[in-house]
C-alpha positions in Angstrom: -18.1 -29.9 -50.7 -20.1 -26.7 -49.8 -20.2 -26.4 -46.0 -23.0 -23.8 -45.8 -23.0 -23.4 -42.0 -19.2 -22.9 -42.0 -19.6 -20.2 -44.6 -22.4 -18.5 -42.6 -20.2 -18.6 -39.4 -17.3 -17.0 -41.3 -19.5 -14.2 -42.6 -21.0 -13.6 -39.1 -17.7 -13.7 -37.4 -15.9 -11.5 -40.0 -18.6 -8.8 -40.0 -18.7 -8.8 -36.2 -14.9 -8.5 -36.0 -14.8 -5.7 -38.5 -17.7 -3.8 -36.9 -16.1 -4.1 -33.4 -12.7 -3.1 -34.6 -14.0 0.0 -36.3 -16.0 1.1 -33.2 -13.1 0.5 -30.8 -9.9 1.4 -32.6 -8.4 4.8 -32.3 -8.4 7.2 -35.3 -4.9 6.2 -36.3 -5.7 2.5 -36.2 -9.0 3.1 -38.0 -7.1 4.8 -40.9 -4.9 1.6 -41.1 -8.1 -0.5 -41.2 -9.9 1.8 -43.6 -8.5 0.5 -46.9 -9.4 -3.1 -46.1 -12.8 -2.3 -44.6 -13.8 0.1 -47.5 -12.9 -2.4 -50.2 -14.6 -5.3 -48.3 -17.8 -3.3 -47.5 -18.2 -2.1 -51.1 -17.6 -5.6 -52.4 -20.1 -7.1 -50.1 -22.7 -4.4 -50.8 -22.2 -4.9 -54.5 -22.7 -8.7 -54.1 -25.9 -8.0 -52.1 -27.4 -5.5 -54.5 -26.0 -6.7 -57.8 -23.8 -3.7 -58.3 -20.1 -3.4 -59.5 -18.8 -0.8 -57.1 -15.2 0.2 -57.6 -13.0 2.3 -55.3 -12.9 5.9 -56.5 -9.2 5.9 -55.5 -8.3 3.8 -58.6 -10.4 5.7 -61.1 -9.2 8.6 -63.2 -12.3 10.7 -62.6 -12.7 12.6 -59.4 -15.7 11.8 -57.2 -15.6 14.0 -54.1 -18.0 12.8 -51.4 -18.1 9.1 -52.4 -15.7 6.2 -51.9 -17.0 3.8 -54.4 -19.0 4.0 -57.6 -20.7 1.8 -60.2 -20.3 4.0 -63.3 -22.7 1.9 -65.4 -25.5 1.7 -62.7 -24.7 5.3 -61.7 -24.6 4.3 -58.0 -22.4 6.0 -55.4 -21.4 4.7 -52.0 -19.7 6.7 -49.2 -18.3 4.8 -46.2 -17.8 6.7 -43.0 -17.4 6.0 -39.3 -19.2 9.3 -38.4 -22.9 8.6 -38.1 -24.3 12.1 -37.5 -26.9 14.1 -39.5 -24.2 16.7 -40.0 -22.0 14.2 -41.8 -24.9 13.1 -44.1 -25.7 16.7 -45.0 -22.0 17.6 -45.6 -21.8 14.6 -48.0 -24.8 15.8 -50.0 -23.4 19.3 -50.1 -19.9 18.1 -51.3 -21.5 16.0 -54.0 -23.7 18.8 -55.2 -21.0 21.5 -55.1 -18.6 19.3 -57.1 -21.2 18.2 -59.7 -20.8 14.6 -58.7 -24.6 14.3 -58.9 -24.2 14.4 -62.7 -22.5 11.1 -62.5 -24.7 9.2 -60.1 -28.4 8.6 -59.8 -28.5 6.9 -56.4 -26.4 7.5 -53.3 -25.9 5.2 -50.3 -24.0 6.1 -47.1 -22.6 3.2 -45.1 -22.2 4.0 -41.4 -19.4 1.7 -40.2 -19.9 2.6 -36.6 -23.7 2.0 -36.7 -26.4 4.4 -37.8 -28.7 6.6 -35.7 -32.3 5.8 -35.3 -33.3 8.8 -37.4 -31.7 11.6 -39.4 -32.5 15.2 -40.2 -31.6 15.7 -43.9 -31.6 19.4 -44.8 -29.3 19.5 -47.8 -30.6 18.8 -51.3 -28.8 17.0 -54.1 -30.7 17.4 -57.4 -30.9 14.3 -59.6 -29.8 11.9 -56.9 -32.1 9.5 -55.2 -31.4 9.6 -51.5 -33.3 9.3 -48.2 -32.6 8.0 -44.7 -33.4 4.5 -46.1 -30.2 4.8 -48.1 -28.2 5.1 -44.8 -27.0 1.6 -44.1 -24.8 -0.2 -41.6 -23.4 -3.7 -40.8 -27.0 -4.7 -39.8 -27.9 -4.5 -43.5 -24.8 -6.5 -44.6 -25.7 -9.2 -42.2 -28.7 -10.0 -44.3 -26.2 -11.8 -46.5 -26.6 -14.6 -44.0 -30.0 -15.3 -45.4 -29.1 -15.1 -49.1 -28.7 -17.9 -51.6 -25.8 -20.4 -51.6 -23.9 -18.5 -54.3 -23.9 -15.2 -52.4 -23.1 -16.9 -49.1 -20.1 -18.7 -50.6 -18.9 -15.5 -52.4 -19.3 -13.4 -49.3 -17.4 -15.9 -47.2 -14.6 -15.9 -49.8 -14.4 -12.1 -49.8 -14.3 -11.9 -46.0 -11.7 -14.7 -45.5 -9.5 -13.1 -48.2 -9.7 -9.7 -46.7 -9.2 -10.8 -43.1 -6.9 -13.9 -43.3 -5.4 -13.5 -39.8 -8.7 -14.0 -37.9 -9.5 -17.2 -39.9 -6.2 -19.0 -39.5 -6.8 -22.6 -38.6 -4.6 -22.6 -35.5 -4.7 -24.9 -32.6 -4.4 -21.9 -30.3 -7.6 -20.4 -31.7 -9.6 -23.5 -31.2 -8.2 -24.2 -27.8 -9.2 -20.7 -26.7 -12.7 -21.4 -28.0 -12.8 -24.8 -26.2 -11.6 -23.2 -22.9 -14.3 -20.6 -23.1 -17.1 -23.2 -23.7 -15.8 -25.5 -21.0 -15.5 -22.7 -18.4 -19.0 -21.3 -18.9 -20.5 -24.9 -19.4 -19.2 -25.8 -15.9 -21.7 -23.3 -14.4 -24.5 -25.7 -15.4 -23.2 -28.6 -13.3 -24.5 -26.9 -10.2 -26.9 -29.0 -8.1 -29.7 -26.4 -8.8 -29.9 -27.8 -12.3 -29.8 -31.5 -11.4 -30.6 -32.0 -7.7 -33.5 -34.2 -6.5 -36.8 -32.4 -5.8 -36.8 -33.6 -2.1 -33.6 -31.8 -1.3 -34.1 -28.5 -3.2 -34.7 -25.2 -1.5 -36.2 -22.3 -3.5 -33.9 -19.7 -1.9 -30.7 -21.6 -2.8 -32.1 -22.4 -6.3 -32.9 -18.8 -7.0 -29.5 -17.7 -5.8 -27.8 -20.3 -8.1 -30.0 -19.4 -11.0 -29.2 -15.7 -10.6 -25.5 -16.3 -10.3 -25.5 -18.5 -13.3 -27.5 -16.0 -15.4 -25.3 -13.1 -14.5 -22.1 -15.2 -15.2 -23.5 -16.1 -18.7 -24.4 -12.4 -19.4 -21.0 -11.0 -18.3 -18.9 -13.7 -20.1 -18.0 -13.5 -23.7 -19.8 -16.7 -24.5 -22.8 -15.0 -26.1 -20.5 -13.4 -28.7 -18.3 -16.3 -29.8 -18.0 -17.3 -33.4 -19.8 -20.7 -32.8 -23.4 -19.5 -33.1 -24.9 -22.8 -31.9 -23.1 -22.5 -28.6 -23.9 -18.7 -28.3 -27.6 -19.3 -29.0 -27.8 -22.2 -26.6 -26.3 -20.2 -23.8 -28.6 -17.3 -24.7 -31.6 -19.6 -24.5 -30.5 -20.9 -21.1 -30.1 -17.4 -19.8 -33.7 -16.6 -21.0 -35.1 -19.8 -19.5 -33.5 -19.0 -16.1 -34.7 -15.4 -16.2 -38.3 -16.5 -17.0 -38.3 -18.9 -14.1 -37.1 -16.2 -11.7 -39.7 -13.8 -13.0 -42.5 -16.4 -12.6 -41.6 -16.9 -8.9 -41.4 -13.1 -8.4 -44.7 -12.5 -10.0 -46.6 -15.3 -8.3 -45.2 -14.7 -4.9 -44.2 -11.0 -4.8 -44.2 -10.6 -0.9 -42.0 -13.7 -0.4 -39.7 -12.6 -3.2 -39.2 -9.2 -1.6 -38.3 -10.9 1.6 -35.9 -13.1 -0.2 -34.2 -10.2 -2.0 -33.8 -8.6 1.5 -31.9 -11.6 2.7 -34.6 -13.3 4.8 -33.9 -17.0 5.2 -36.8 -19.4 4.5 -38.7 -16.5 2.7 -40.6 -19.1 0.7 -41.3 -21.5 3.5 -45.1 -21.6 3.1 -44.9 -22.0 -0.7 -41.6 -23.8 -0.9 -42.9 -26.8 -2.9 -44.6 -24.8 -5.6 -41.5 -22.5 -6.0 -39.3 -25.5 -6.4 -41.7 -26.9 -9.0 -41.6 -23.6 -11.0 -37.8 -23.5 -10.9 -37.4 -27.2 -11.8 -39.8 -27.2 -14.8 -37.2 -25.5 -17.0 -34.7 -28.2 -16.4 -35.6 -30.3 -19.4 -35.4 -27.4 -21.8 -32.0 -26.4 -20.2 -30.8 -30.0 -20.6 -31.6 -29.8 -24.3 -29.6 -26.7 -24.7 -26.8 -28.3 -22.7 -26.8 -31.2 -25.2 -26.2 -28.7 -28.0 -23.3 -27.1 -26.2 -21.7 -30.5 -25.4 -22.0 -31.6 -29.0 -20.3 -28.5 -30.2 -17.7 -28.8 -27.4 -16.9 -32.3 -28.6 -16.7 -31.2 -32.2 -14.1 -28.5 -31.3 -12.2 -31.1 -29.3 -12.1 -33.5 -32.3 -10.9 -30.7 -34.5 -8.0 -29.8 -32.1 -7.0 -33.5 -31.9 -6.5 -33.6 -35.7 -4.2 -30.5 -35.8 
């Protein structure tokens, strides 16, 4: 049976893991990761574009300046963790000086540590189609998440095969996921999210909202592999932030007093402030139901291991 959502989660988690690892590992560790990442990136890019890129390390011909090539489509791909214009221009120069431009018509450069917003390309490479649009990153590969079922299934297969250790179905991995969800979920049991209107005070509600929002922002919950949970917490953070902003905009003088620690800063407009803060509760409750469902699903999976 084809579990599309599971495959999409595997793609998203695998790409996020690879991108983070390349950005944070030392040079030595990056070199150890390079073989796996280069093969996987070229395979995923081939799948996305319909190419048949092969590592230049296993070919008899010499291709300075590129790491993978589709000899039939005449497409070259370089994969680098250096994202500067100088690196791009050096690549073009190396390809030109070694006549590699006779073997390829199109060049792509994959920036594994993320690309810059713009590039200054000063080198030429006659016969090769290349512009800053051909400078790609993990952001481009993530578009695989929106591809057809065949490409999603194949991309998931490639990622799981290349990175087996991070997809091991271990009890410890799911327990860590569950603990993370439960710990951050407990923030939403505060009275500010469920107390009766008659006993609520805007100052205490704002403080609780702010503390909860900051705790969600600074936790790792927004980056976990379970996208339903991550999105739900992201939505809750936004709902809280919008409610805080609405109070601050509608009652700026009182909000300034509150920020300076004055008690009963909203005394004259207390009822309206509480109404503003309470009206997001239903939407927050819907997001909580999503989180609780996913939490129970993880708990069931652990119980079967």
